[in-house]
ZASEKOL-742883 format. One line per 4 residues: for each residue x, y, z of C-alpha. Coordinates in Angstrom, 1 decimal. Each point is the difference from the previous one (the first is absolute). Layout:
BEGIN
X:Y:Z | ...
***
This chain:
BEGIN
-107.0:282.6:165.6 | 0.1:-2.5:-2.9 | -3.1:-2.1:-0.9 | 0.2:-3.5:1.3
0.2:-1.6:-3.4 | 3.2:1.9:-0.9 | 1.6:-1.1:3.3 | -0.9:-3.6:-0.8
1.6:0.3:-3.4 | 3.1:1.4:1.5 | 0.2:-2.9:2.5 | -0.4:-2.5:-2.8
2.7:1.7:-2.0 | 2.3:0.0:3.0 | -0.6:-3.7:0.6 | 0.8:-0.7:-3.6
3.3:1.8:0.2 | 0.9:-1.9:3.2 | -0.8:-3.3:-1.6 | 2.1:0.9:-3.0
3.0:0.9:2.3 | -0.5:-3.2:1.9 | 0.1:-2.1:-3.1 | 3.0:2.0:-1.3
1.9:-0.8:3.1 | -0.5:-3.7:-0.4 | 0.8:0.1:-3.7 | 3.2:1.9:0.9
0.9:-2.7:2.5 | -0.6:-2.7:-2.7 | 2.2:1.9:-2.5 | 2.8:0.4:2.6
-0.2:-3.7:1.0 | 0.1:-1.1:-3.6 | 3.1:2.1:-0.8 | 1.7:-1.2:3.2
-0.7:-3.6:-0.8 | 1.5:0.4:-3.4 | 3.1:1.6:1.5 | 0.3:-2.9:2.5
-0.4:-2.6:-2.7 | 2.5:1.8:-2.3 | 2.6:0.2:2.8 | -0.9:-3.5:1.2
-0.9:1.2:3.5 | -2.0:-2.7:1.8 | 0.1:0.9:3.7 | -3.4:1.7:-0.2
-3.2:-1.3:-1.7 | -2.3:2.3:-2.0 | -2.8:-0.3:2.6 | 2.4:1.4:2.7
0.9:2.8:-2.3 | -3.6:0.9:-0.5 | -0.7:0.0:3.7 | 3.0:2.1:0.8
-1.0:2.6:-2.5 | -3.5:-0.1:1.3 | 1.2:0.6:3.6 | 2.0:3.1:-1.2
-3.0:1.4:-1.8 | -2.3:-0.8:2.8 | 2.2:1.8:2.5 | 0.1:3.1:-2.4
-3.8:0.0:-0.3 | -0.4:-0.3:3.8 | 2.5:2.5:1.2 | 1.0:2.3:-2.8
-3.0:0.5:-2.2 | -2.3:3.0:0.8 | -3.1:-2.0:-0.9 | -3.6:1.3:-0.1
-2.0:-0.4:3.2 | -3.3:-1.8:-0.2 | -3.1:1.6:1.5 | -2.0:-1.9:2.5
-3.4:0.2:1.7 | -0.6:-2.1:3.1 | -3.6:-1.1:0.7 | -1.7:-2.6:2.2
-2.9:-2.1:-1.1 | -3.0:0.1:2.2 | -0.6:-3.1:2.3 | -3.2:-0.9:-1.8
1.8:-0.2:-3.5 | 0.1:-3.9:0.2 | 3.8:0.1:-0.6 | 2.7:-1.2:2.4
3.8:0.0:0.1 | 0.1:-3.5:-1.5 | -2.6:0.8:-2.7 | 0.6:3.6:-1.3
-1.9:1.3:-3.0 | 1.4:-0.5:-3.5 | -0.4:3.7:-0.8 | -1.2:3.2:1.5
-2.2:2.4:-1.8 | 0.8:3.5:1.2 | -2.2:3.0:-0.9 | 2.1:3.2:-0.3
-1.6:3.4:-0.4 | 1.5:3.1:-1.6 | 0.0:3.1:2.1 | -0.2:2.1:-3.1
-3.3:-0.2:-1.7 | 1.2:-0.2:-3.6 | -2.8:-2.2:-1.3 | -2.4:-2.6:1.1
2.3:-2.7:-1.2 | 2.8:1.0:2.3 | -2.1:-0.6:3.1 | 0.2:-3.2:2.1
2.1:-1.9:-2.5 | 0.5:-3.7:1.0 | 3.4:-1.7:-0.2 | 0.8:-3.7:0.6
3.1:-0.9:2.1 | 1.0:-3.7:-0.2 | 1.3:-2.3:2.7 | 3.8:0.0:0.1
0.9:-1.8:3.2 | 0.6:0.6:3.7 | 2.0:3.1:1.0 | 3.0:-0.5:2.1
2.2:2.5:2.0 | 2.5:1.6:-2.3 | -2.1:-0.4:-3.2 | 1.7:2.1:-2.7
-1.6:3.3:-0.8 | 2.0:0.5:-3.2 | -1.7:-1.0:-3.3 | 3.2:-1.3:-1.6
0.9:-2.2:3.0 | -3.6:-1.4:0.1 | 0.1:-0.8:-3.8 | 3.4:-1.6:0.2
-0.9:-2.4:2.9 | -0.3:-3.7:-0.9 | -3.5:-0.9:-1.2 | -0.8:-3.7:0.4
-2.6:0.0:-2.8 | 2.6:1.3:-2.5 | 2.4:-2.7:1.1 | -2.4:-2.9:-0.1
-2.1:1.0:-3.0 | 2.6:1.5:-2.3 | 3.6:-0.8:0.9 | -0.1:-3.5:1.4
-1.9:-2.0:-2.7 | 2.5:0.6:-2.8 | 2.9:-1.2:2.3 | -1.7:-3.2:1.0
-1.3:-0.7:-3.5 | 3.5:0.5:-1.5 | 1.4:-2.4:2.7 | -2.2:-2.8:-1.3
0.2:1.0:-3.7 | 3.9:0.1:0.0 | 0.4:-3.4:1.7 | 2.2:-2.5:-1.8
-2.7:-2.6:-0.4 | 2.2:-3.1:-0.5 | 2.0:0.4:3.2 | -2.9:1.4:2.0
-2.3:-3.0:-0.7 | 2.9:-2.5:0.4 | 0.5:1.3:3.5 | -3.6:0.7:0.8
-0.2:-2.4:3.0 | 3.0:1.6:1.7 | -1.2:3.5:-0.8 | -3.5:-0.7:1.5
1.6:-1.6:3.1 | 2.2:3.0:0.6 | -2.8:2.5:-0.8 | -2.8:-1.6:2.1
1.8:-1.9:2.8 | 2.9:2.4:0.2 | -2.1:3.1:0.2 | -2.3:-1.6:2.6
3.0:-1.1:2.2 | 1.6:3.4:-0.3 | -3.3:1.7:1.0 | -0.4:-2.1:3.1
3.6:0.2:0.9 | 0.2:3.8:-0.3 | -3.4:0.4:1.7 | 0.9:-2.2:2.9
3.3:1.6:0.6 | -1.5:3.5:-0.2 | -2.7:-1.0:2.5 | 2.7:-1.1:2.4
1.9:3.2:-0.5 | -3.0:2.3:0.4 | -0.7:-1.6:3.4 | 3.2:1.8:1.1
-1.6:3.3:-1.2 | -3.3:0.1:1.9 | -0.8:3.5:-1.4 | -0.5:-1.6:-3.5
-3.5:-1.5:0.0 | 0.6:-2.8:-2.6 | -1.9:-3.2:0.1 | 1.3:-3.3:-1.4
-2.3:0.5:-3.1 | 1.5:3.4:-0.6 | 3.5:-1.5:0.1 | -1.0:-2.7:-2.4
-1.5:2.6:-2.3 | 3.4:1.8:0.1 | 1.8:-3.3:-0.6 | -2.1:-0.6:-3.1
0.5:3.4:-1.6 | 3.8:0.1:0.8 | 0.4:-3.5:-1.5 | -0.9:1.4:-3.5
3.5:0.3:-1.4 | 1.1:1.3:-3.4 | 3.7:-0.8:-0.5 | 0.4:2.3:-3.0
3.7:0.8:0.9 | 0.9:-3.7:0.2 | -1.8:-0.8:-3.3 | 1.9:2.9:-1.6
3.3:-1.4:1.2 | -1.1:-3.5:-1.1 | -0.7:1.3:-3.5 | 3.4:1.8:-0.2
1.9:-3.1:1.2 | -2.1:-2.4:-2.2 | -0.6:-2.5:2.8 | -1.6:-3.3:-0.5
-3.4:0.3:-1.6 | -1.7:-2.3:2.4 | 1.3:2.0:3.0 | -1.2:3.2:-1.6
-3.4:-1.6:-0.8 | -0.4:-1.2:3.7 | 0.8:3.4:1.5 | -2.0:2.0:-2.6
-3.0:-2.3:0.1 | -0.1:-0.1:3.8 | 0.2:3.8:0.1 | -2.8:0.4:-2.5
-2.4:-2.4:1.9 | 1.2:1.1:3.4 | -1.6:3.5:-0.3 | -3.4:-1.5:-0.9
0.1:-2.6:2.8 | 1.0:2.6:2.6 | -2.9:2.3:-1.0 | -2.6:-2.8:0.2
1.6:-1.3:3.2 | -0.3:3.5:1.6 | -3.7:0.0:-1.1 | -0.6:-3.3:1.7
1.6:1.2:3.2 | -2.2:3.1:-0.1 | -3.0:-2.2:-0.5 | 1.0:-2.1:3.1
0.4:3.1:2.0 | -3.4:1.4:-0.9 | -1.9:-3.3:0.7 | 2.0:-1.5:2.9
-1.2:0.1:3.6 | 3.1:2.1:1.0 | 1.0:-2.4:2.8 | 1.9:-3.2:-0.8
-0.1:-2.0:-3.1 | -3.3:0.1:-1.9 | -0.2:-3.1:-2.3 | -3.1:1.3:-1.9
1.7:3.3:-0.8 | 3.2:-1.9:-1.0 | -1.9:-2.2:-2.5 | -1.9:3.0:-1.3
3.3:1.9:-0.6 | 1.5:-3.1:-1.6 | -3.1:-0.3:-2.3 | 0.3:3.8:-0.8
3.7:-0.6:-0.9 | -0.8:-2.9:-2.3 | -3.1:1.6:-1.6 | 1.8:3.3:-0.6
3.1:-1.6:-1.6 | -2.0:-2.6:-2.0 | -2.5:2.5:-1.2 | 2.7:2.5:-1.0
1.9:-2.7:-1.7 | -3.1:-1.1:-2.0 | -0.7:3.6:-1.1 | 3.6:0.6:-1.1
0.3:-3.3:-1.8 | -3.4:0.3:-1.7 | 0.7:3.5:-1.3 | 3.3:-1.1:-1.3
-1.6:-3.0:-1.8 | -2.8:2.2:-1.4 | 2.6:2.4:-1.4 | 1.8:-3.0:-1.5
-3.2:-1.2:-1.7 | -0.8:3.4:-1.3 | 3.4:0.5:-1.6 | 0.0:-3.5:-1.4
-3.4:-0.3:-1.6 | -0.4:3.5:-1.2 | 2.0:1.9:-2.6 | 0.8:2.9:2.3
3.7:-0.8:-0.5 | -0.4:1.7:-3.4 | -0.3:3.2:1.9 | 3.0:0.0:2.5
-1.0:3.3:1.7 | -3.5:-1.3:0.8 | 1.5:-3.4:1.1 | 2.3:1.7:2.4
-2.8:2.3:1.3 | -2.2:-3.1:0.6 | 2.9:-1.8:1.8 | 0.6:2.9:2.3
-3.7:0.6:0.8 | -0.8:-3.6:0.7 | 3.1:-0.3:2.3 | -0.8:3.2:2.0
-3.7:-0.9:0.3 | 1.0:-3.2:1.7 | 1.2:2.0:3.0 | -3.2:2.1:0.2
-2.3:-3.0:-0.4 | 1.7:-1.7:3.0 | -0.1:3.1:2.1 | -3.7:0.6:-0.9
-0.7:-3.6:1.1 | 1.8:0.7:3.3 | 2.8:-2.4:-0.8 | 3.7:0.8:-0.4
0.8:1.8:-3.2 | 3.7:-0.5:0.4 | -0.3:-3.8:-0.1 | -2.4:0.2:-3.0
2.2:2.3:-2.1 | 3.1:-2.1:0.9 | -1.5:-3.2:-1.3 | -1.5:1.9:-2.9
3.5:1.0:-1.0 | 1.3:-3.6:0.3 | -2.9:-1.3:-2.1 | 0.4:2.7:-2.6
3.7:-0.9:-0.3 | -0.7:-3.7:-0.3 | -3.0:0.1:-2.4 | -0.8:3.4:-1.4
3.6:1.1:-0.9 | 0.3:-2.7:-2.7 | -3.2:1.2:-1.7 | 1.1:3.6:-0.3
1.4:1.5:-3.1 | 3.8:0.8:-0.1 | -0.7:3.7:0.5 | -2.3:-0.6:3.0
2.5:-2.4:1.6 | 2.7:2.7:-0.1 | -2.5:2.8:1.0 | -1.4:-1.8:3.0
3.4:-1.1:1.4 | 1.4:3.5:-0.4 | -3.1:1.8:1.2 | -0.4:-2.0:3.3
3.8:0.1:0.6 | -0.2:3.8:-0.4 | -3.1:0.2:2.3 | 1.8:-2.2:2.6
3.1:2.2:0.0 | -1.9:3.3:0.3 | -2.4:-1.3:2.6 | 2.7:-1.5:2.2
2.1:3.1:0.0 | -3.1:2.2:0.5 | -1.0:-2.0:3.0 | 3.4:0.3:1.7
0.2:3.7:-0.8 | -3.6:0.3:1.3 | 1.0:-1.8:3.3 | 3.1:2.2:0.4
-2.0:3.2:-0.4 | -2.7:-1.2:2.4 | 2.5:-0.6:2.8 | 0.0:3.8:0.5
-3.4:1.0:-1.3 | -2.1:-2.7:1.8 | -1.2:1.6:3.3 | -1.0:-3.1:2.0
3.3:-1.7:0.5 | 0.6:-1.6:3.3 | 3.7:-1.0:0.5 | 0.7:-2.7:2.5
3.7:-0.8:-0.2 | -0.1:-3.0:2.4 | -2.8:-1.6:-2.1 | 2.0:0.6:-3.2
3.2:-1.5:1.3 | -1.9:-3.1:1.4 | -1.8:-0.4:-3.3 | 3.4:-0.1:-1.8
1.2:-2.7:2.4 | -3.3:-2.0:-0.4 | 0.0:-0.1:-3.8 | 3.7:-0.9:-0.1
-0.8:-3.3:1.8 | -1.9:-1.6:-3.0 | 3.0:1.0:-2.2 | 2.5:-1.7:2.3
-2.2:-3.2:0.1
***
């Protein structure tokens, strides 16, 4: 029997290989999507957007991983904490320190070695036992911390400022009032529909939460067609500006509904919980807006009153670090990083961009455009793969069909 240290080294090496294969799969998907997009543009094929392509390729690869790959089975050990461990189902430990002894007495160091196992989440029936499937499953932290911020920042940084600010009132009206109306319309319709399906235990607050997250639209295909057809710039600014702010409003609105659900009495309308959730909405949005705008203005001052533009590489690095830190500052303050990084991008475009050197202007535009392209396609590929690798899906066909009917109503109105 091998010493325990050698087995640990083998396990680490195996995990490294699986991580490399996992990243290689997604890089292959990005390469395939990029080449196909070029072929579509070259042949002027417009019936399918690049995001749809990435998802289709992800679905194919996810099916292969799930049903055709041999995979490497993960080892498990089931244990139950004693009742006097001061941990419950709702408050599990952050980590478990497990002492493992070696049956072969090779040395004193190999006896009763302790290992730390970190909290991963609740196990569900059908949880995947294959290493590759587990690694390829959608990770929310990767999505929110790495992939989403460049997309949102680029949306604000690439705005056509003149037309955006000229239509700012209409954009805010559509983004705030339109998203709220859509949330309550979809939520109310879904609550009426679920009453016909008593086996679905959804409260009105649950339906409103669903209405909020489903109201976050991103009309990328429409904007791509608008760009190809060279539609009126004001129409483009309205649709683009609303779609940019819409995501941020929907996220904050969902948080406000969650706050109401956690503080409400549970029976009837609770005015105190309503005003608390309204205050949470305003505080979260205002605080995030302040952080984003302040970081953008601070970057503008640094680039204007220092001679950093004499070193374009350092100037570009500072621009990127200040922009990304905006998201993390807002998240650390328990606000909404998406709103902060969006308004940071708008502020950077309006003030900082004019202070940058010619090289940094070109670099920042191209760099964030590249990050946006790669992140968007990675996300859609990621989602496509996770359809087959995620083990906790619960398909409810009736609910899905009724949801489609519900969120078509705000479109028709």
